[in-house]
C-alpha positions in Angstrom: -23.0 -18.7 19.2 -19.3 -18.1 19.8 -16.6 -20.2 18.2 -14.7 -20.6 21.5 -17.7 -22.0 23.4 -18.8 -24.5 20.7 -19.3 -28.0 22.2 -20.9 -29.7 19.3 -19.2 -30.4 15.9 -22.4 -29.1 14.2 -22.0 -25.8 16.0 -18.4 -25.3 15.1 -17.8 -22.4 12.6 -14.8 -22.7 10.4 -13.2 -19.2 10.2 -11.8 -18.0 6.9 -9.5 -15.2 6.3 -9.0 -12.7 3.4 -5.7 -12.0 1.8 -4.9 -9.4 4.5 -5.5 -11.8 7.4 -8.8 -10.3 8.3 -11.5 -12.8 9.4 -14.3 -13.2 6.9 -17.8 -13.2 8.4 -19.4 -16.6 7.9 -22.8 -15.0 7.4 -22.0 -12.0 5.2 -18.8 -13.1 3.4 -17.1 -9.8 4.0 -14.1 -9.0 6.1 -14.9 -8.0 9.7 -12.3 -5.2 9.5 -10.5 -3.5 6.7 -6.8 -3.5 6.1 -5.1 -0.5 7.8 -3.6 0.6 4.4 -6.8 0.3 2.4 -7.8 4.0 2.7 -4.3 5.4 2.0 -4.5 7.1 -1.4 -5.4 10.3 -3.1 -5.6 12.2 -6.4 -2.6 14.2 -7.6 -2.7 17.2 -7.5 -4.6 17.5 -4.2 -5.6 20.2 -1.8 -3.9 18.7 1.2 -1.9 21.0 3.5 1.8 20.4 3.9 1.2 18.8 7.3 -1.4 16.4 5.8 1.0 15.5 3.0 3.7 14.7 5.5 1.3 12.7 7.6 0.1 10.6 4.6 3.7 10.0 3.4 4.7 8.8 6.9 1.6 6.5 7.2 2.5 5.0 3.8 6.1 4.4 4.9 4.9 2.6 8.0 2.7 0.3 6.0 5.4 -0.3 3.4 7.7 -1.5 6.2 5.2 -3.8 7.9 2.9 -5.1 5.2 3.5 -6.8 1.8 2.1 -3.7 -0.1 3.4 -1.2 -2.6 2.5 2.4 -3.2 1.5 2.9 -6.8 1.8 6.3 -8.5 0.1 6.5 -11.9 0.3 9.3 -14.4 -0.3 9.6 -18.1 3.4 9.0 -19.0 4.8 7.5 -15.8 4.1 4.6 -13.5 6.0 4.2 -10.3 6.0 1.6 -7.5 7.7 1.8 -4.1 7.9 -1.3 -1.9 10.1 -2.8 0.8 12.7 -5.1 -0.5 12.2 -7.6 2.3 8.9 -8.7 0.9 10.5 -9.6 -2.5 13.8 -11.1 -1.4 12.7 -12.6 1.9 15.8 -11.2 3.5 15.8 -8.6 6.3 16.7 -5.3 4.7 16.4 -1.6 5.4 16.1 -0.7 1.7 13.1 0.0 -0.4 12.8 -0.6 -4.1 11.6 1.9 -6.7 10.3 0.5 -9.9 9.6 3.2 -12.4 8.3 3.0 -16.0 8.2 6.1 -18.2 7.6 6.7 -21.8 10.8 8.7 -22.1 13.3 6.7 -20.0 11.8 3.2 -20.1 12.1 0.9 -17.1 14.3 1.7 -14.0 14.6 -0.5 -10.9 16.7 0.9 -8.0 17.2 0.3 -4.3 16.7 3.4 -2.3 16.8 4.3 1.4 13.7 5.2 3.5 14.5 9.0 3.5 14.6 9.1 -0.3 11.2 7.3 -0.5 9.8 9.8 1.9 11.1 12.8 -0.1 9.9 11.4 -3.4 6.4 10.7 -2.0 6.3 14.3 -0.8 7.4 15.5 -4.2 4.6 13.6 -5.8 2.0 14.7 -3.2 2.9 18.4 -3.7 2.7 18.3 -7.5 0.7 21.1 -9.1 -1.7 20.9 -12.0 0.9 21.7 -14.7 2.9 18.6 -13.7 0.0 16.4 -14.7 -2.9 14.6 -13.0 -2.4 11.2 -11.4 -3.2 9.0 -8.5 -1.6 7.5 -5.5 -2.9 4.1 -4.2 -1.6 1.5 -1.8 -2.1 -2.1 -3.1 -1.0 -5.6 -2.1 2.1 -6.8 -3.9 0.3 -9.9 -4.8 -2.0 -8.0 -7.2 0.7 -6.2 -9.1 
């Protein structure tokens, strides 16, 4: 049965959508597709080549510009978020926001341009073992 060809009210299926806008299957209860950003993430340090690190950083930046998501970097003594300011303020902007919480410096919130976000993501992605272990994940702003 297709929703478009339903002639009887009893045959009509009410579609529901998850928080990412993906349709939820009425029979299984799971999204029919996953969000494009859901698999963007890694452990730090990682074994990625420089090319793969750049590719991951660029993919993350595209998602930050188009989806209400944040990239979360978590380490033992540091927690950093990057997100696009448009999704917080509601105003069109070219700037991103970096929210950083460290045991040494406390809380910092600054507006930064895209190029700086890219450079900082690459710095995190290229961290070595002595700099500490952590993780990079992309998460919806609504869950932070």
